[in-house]
C-alpha positions in Angstrom: 0.0 -0.3 -0.4 2.9 2.2 1.1 4.5 1.9 -2.5 1.5 2.3 -4.1 1.6 5.7 -2.5 4.9 6.3 -2.9 4.5 5.5 -6.5 1.3 8.1 -7.0 3.3 10.8 -5.3 6.1 10.2 -7.6 3.7 10.5 -10.3 2.1 13.4 -9.5 5.2 15.2 -9.1 6.2 14.7 -12.8 3.0 15.7 -13.6 3.4 19.0 -11.6 7.4 19.9 -13.1 5.9 18.9 -17.1 3.2 21.3 -16.6 4.7 24.0 -15.2 7.3 23.6 -17.6 4.9 23.6 -20.6 3.9 26.9 -19.2 7.1 28.3 -19.0 7.6 27.7 -22.4 4.5 28.9 -23.4 4.8 31.9 -21.6 8.3 32.7 -22.8 7.0 32.0 -26.2 3.9 34.5 -26.1 5.9 37.2 -24.4 8.8 37.6 -27.2 6.8 36.2 -30.8 5.9 39.6 -31.8 9.1 41.3 -31.2 10.9 38.8 -34.1 10.8 40.4 -37.1 12.3 39.9 -41.0 15.3 41.6 -42.2 13.2 43.7 -44.7 11.1 45.3 -41.4 14.1 46.5 -39.2 13.7 50.8 -40.1 16.5 52.5 -41.9 16.0 54.9 -38.9 16.9 52.6 -36.4 19.2 53.4 -33.4 20.2 49.7 -32.2 23.2 50.1 -30.6 24.6 46.8 -32.2 23.7 43.6 -33.7 24.3 40.5 -31.7 25.4 37.4 -33.4 25.0 34.4 -30.7 27.9 31.4 -31.3 26.9 28.1 -32.3 29.5 25.0 -33.2 32.8 25.5 -35.3 35.0 22.9 -36.9 38.5 22.3 -37.8 38.6 26.8 -37.8 35.1 26.9 -39.2 31.8 27.8 -38.7 29.1 25.1 -38.5 26.1 25.5 -40.9 23.8 26.9 -38.6 26.5 30.0 -37.2 26.9 30.4 -41.2 23.3 31.0 -41.4 23.7 33.5 -38.1 26.8 35.1 -39.7 25.6 35.4 -43.2 22.1 37.3 -42.5 24.0 39.9 -39.7 26.2 40.3 -43.0 23.2 40.7 -45.0 21.8 43.1 -42.8 24.8 45.5 -42.4 25.3 45.5 -46.4 22.1 47.2 -45.9 23.5 49.7 -44.2 20.8 49.2 -41.2 23.7 48.1 -38.4 26.9 49.3 -38.6 28.4 47.6 -35.1 28.5 43.5 -34.4 29.4 42.0 -31.5 30.5 38.3 -31.7 29.2 36.2 -29.2 30.6 33.0 -27.9 32.3 30.3 -26.6 36.3 31.1 -26.1 37.4 29.4 -23.1 39.8 27.3 -23.6 42.9 27.9 -26.0 41.8 25.4 -28.6 38.3 25.8 -28.9 37.0 29.3 -30.1 33.8 30.7 -31.7 34.6 34.1 -32.0 37.6 34.5 -33.9 36.1 31.7 -36.5 33.0 34.4 -36.3 35.1 37.5 -36.8 37.2 35.6 -39.8 34.3 35.0 -41.7 33.0 38.4 -41.8 36.3 40.0 -42.4 36.5 37.2 -45.3 32.7 38.9 -46.3 34.6 42.1 -46.7 33.5 43.7 -42.8 35.5 46.0 -41.7 37.0 44.5 -38.4 36.9 48.0 -36.9 33.0 47.1 -36.9 33.5 43.9 -35.0 33.5 43.3 -31.7 34.2 39.8 -29.8 33.0 38.9 -26.9 35.0 35.9 -26.0 32.7 34.7 -22.8 29.4 34.1 -24.0 29.5 30.9 -22.7 25.5 30.5 -22.7 22.7 32.7 -23.8 22.0 34.4 -21.0 25.9 35.1 -20.3 26.0 36.7 -24.0 23.0 39.3 -22.8 24.3 40.0 -19.7 27.1 41.1 -21.0 26.0 42.4 -23.6 24.7 45.3 -21.2 26.6 45.0 -18.1 30.2 44.8 -20.2 29.8 46.4 -24.0 26.4 48.5 -22.5 24.1 47.3 -24.5 20.3 49.5 -24.1 18.9 48.5 -28.1 19.9 45.5 -29.7 18.8 42.9 -32.8 19.5 39.9 -31.9 20.6 37.2 -34.8 20.0 33.2 -34.3 16.9 30.7 -35.1 14.0 31.2 -34.2 13.4 28.4 -31.9 16.5 30.2 -30.2 14.9 33.5 -30.2 12.7 33.5 -27.8 14.9 32.5 -25.2 17.4 35.3 -26.2 14.4 38.4 -26.5 13.1 36.9 -23.2 16.7 37.4 -21.2 17.0 40.5 -22.6 13.2 41.6 -21.8 14.1 40.1 -18.0 17.5 42.6 -18.0 15.8 46.1 -19.6 17.7 45.4 -22.9 14.9 46.5 -25.8 15.7 43.9 -28.3 14.3 43.0 -31.6 15.5 39.4 -33.2 15.9 37.9 -36.9 15.3 34.7 -37.4 18.4 33.2 -39.3 16.5 29.8 -40.2 17.1 29.2 -44.0 17.2 24.9 -43.6 16.4 21.9 -41.4 19.5 21.3 -39.8 20.5 17.8 -39.0 19.9 16.6 -35.4 16.9 19.3 -35.1 14.7 17.3 -32.7 17.0 17.4 -29.9 18.0 20.7 -30.1 14.1 21.5 -29.8 14.0 19.3 -26.6 17.3 20.9 -25.1 15.5 24.7 -25.9 12.6 23.4 -23.7 14.6 22.4 -20.7 17.0 25.6 -21.6 13.8 28.7 -21.3 13.3 27.3 -18.4 16.6 27.0 -16.7 16.9 31.1 -18.2 12.9 31.9 -16.9 14.6 31.3 -13.3 18.1 33.1 -14.0 15.7 35.9 -15.5 13.9 36.4 -12.2 17.2 35.9 -10.0 19.4 37.9 -12.2 22.9 36.5 -11.7 25.8 37.4 -13.0 27.5 36.2 -15.9 30.1 33.8 -15.5 32.7 36.7 -16.4 32.1 40.1 -16.1 34.9 42.3 -16.5 35.8 45.8 -17.2 33.5 48.1 -19.5 34.0 48.1 -23.6 32.6 50.9 -25.1 31.1 50.5 -28.9 32.4 53.9 -29.4 35.6 51.9 -29.8 37.1 50.5 -32.8 36.4 46.9 -32.7 40.0 45.4 -32.8 39.9 46.9 -29.2 38.8 42.7 -28.4 40.8 41.3 -30.4 42.8 37.9 -29.3 46.3 39.0 -28.5 45.9 42.3 -29.1 48.3 45.0 -27.2 49.0 48.7 -26.9 52.0 49.8 -24.9 51.4 53.2 -23.3 52.9 54.2 -20.5 51.6 55.0 -17.1 53.7 57.6 -14.5 56.8 56.8 -16.7 56.2 53.6 -17.0 56.1 51.0 -20.1 52.3 49.6 -20.1 51.1 46.3 -21.9 47.2 46.8 -22.2 46.4 43.8 -22.9 42.2 43.0 -24.1 43.0 39.1 -24.4 40.3 37.3 -22.9 42.5 33.8 -22.8 45.0 35.6 -20.8 42.2 37.4 -18.6 41.0 34.4 -17.7 44.2 32.7 -17.1 45.5 35.3 -15.1 42.8 35.5 -12.8 42.8 32.3 -12.1 46.7 32.2 -11.0 45.7 34.9 -9.0 42.7 32.4 -7.3 45.4 30.1 -6.6 46.4 30.4 -2.5 49.6 28.5 -3.1 50.4 31.5 -5.6 50.5 34.2 -3.2 53.8 34.3 -1.7 54.1 37.5 0.6 53.7 41.1 0.9 55.6 43.0 -1.9 56.2 46.6 -2.3 58.8 45.9 -5.3 59.1 48.7 -8.0 57.3 46.4 -11.3 59.5 46.6 -14.3 56.3 46.9 -16.5 52.6 47.1 -16.1 49.9 44.9 -17.4 46.7 46.0 -17.6 43.2 44.4 -18.6 40.2 46.3 -20.5 41.5 49.6 -19.6 40.6 49.2 -16.0 42.8 50.2 -13.1 41.5 47.7 -10.8 42.7 44.8 -13.7 46.1 45.9 -13.4 49.2 44.0 -12.4 52.5 44.7 -11.8 55.1 42.5 -13.9 58.9 41.7 -12.1 61.0 39.9 -14.9 63.0 36.9 -13.4 64.6 35.0 -16.3 62.0 33.1 -18.0 59.8 33.1 -15.5 57.0 36.5 -14.2 56.3 37.7 -10.8 52.9 39.7 -11.1 51.9 42.2 -8.5 48.1 42.5 -7.6 47.2 44.3 -4.2 50.5 44.1 -2.6 51.0 41.0 -2.7 53.7 39.4 -4.7 52.1 35.9 -6.8 54.9 33.9 -8.4 54.2 32.1 -11.9 56.3 29.6 -12.9 57.6 28.6 -16.2 54.8 27.6 -17.7 52.1 30.0 -16.4 54.3 32.7 -17.3 54.9 31.7 -20.9 51.2 32.0 -21.6 51.8 36.0 -21.3 55.4 35.8 -22.7 53.9 34.4 -26.1 51.1 37.5 -25.8 53.5 40.1 -25.4 56.1 38.8 -27.7 53.2 38.0 -30.4 52.5 41.6 -31.2 56.1 43.8 -30.5 
C-alpha cells in the first residue's frame, strides 16, 4: 500500500513539473514572438546599438552550417546599411576552442571591416551573452540574430535585463539533429526563465568596453604599449590571458608575501586600473604584483603572458 502511494506521489510530482515546464515555455514564446521581425522590416532610421550574433559550433576553424547562416543574416543586415556594429558572442573558454575568432574571420572574409566587429570571448551561454551585452558593452537596444526557436529565449532574457530587443530569424534550412535541439531548448527555457528572475552575474563580467571604440580592441592577443607615470604599460584585451591570470590569482599557493617591489612593467586588462598587475621579470618566469601581494608564476604559466606580449612586439 505504501509503495502504491509513493508511486502515485512520484507520478503527481512528474505531472506537476511537466505542466510547469510547459507553462513556462508557453509564457516565454507568447511574450516574445511579436519581437521577431524579418530583415526587410528593420527600420532605416533605427537606433540599435549593435547587431548581436550568438555563437554556435565550429570545427577545424570553420563555422557550422547553423552559425554560417546566422553570420550571413547579420552580414546581409550590415550590407543594407541598417546597423554598422557587430558583437560576435560565443565560447572562447579554452585555447583550442574558439567560436568568436572564427566568427570574426568569416565576417572579414565577406568584406566586413574589422573595426566594426567586437568579440565577446565569454559568451558561454545565451544568458551570459545578453548579460555581458548590457553590463560589459553597455548595450541598451539590440537586434539579435539566431534561429527562431532560440530567439524566444534570447529575447525573454533581454527583456528581463531591461534591454530593448528585436530578433531576426536566421533559419534557412532544416538542420540535422534539430529534434534534439528543440528538446534541449524546452529545458533551457525553464533554466533561463528562473535565471531571468534571479538575474545572477555572468560567469565573467570584467571591465566595460565601449562600442564607440574600434572593434579591434577586443581582438585576442591585442596589445597596446602605453605609459603610466613614465612606466611602460602593456594593455591587453586577450580574454584567454585575462581569464588565465585571474585563475592564477585565485590559487592560494601563488600568493607568496606582501611586496613593495617596483614593477618592471604594468599589465592592464580592458583599460581598467582595477585590473592592473605589476610585472617583475625573473629570467623566463614572471612575478605579478596585485593588491600588494606577489604572485609567483612558474615557467609554464609565465609563457602564457610572454607569448601574448612577444606576439605583438
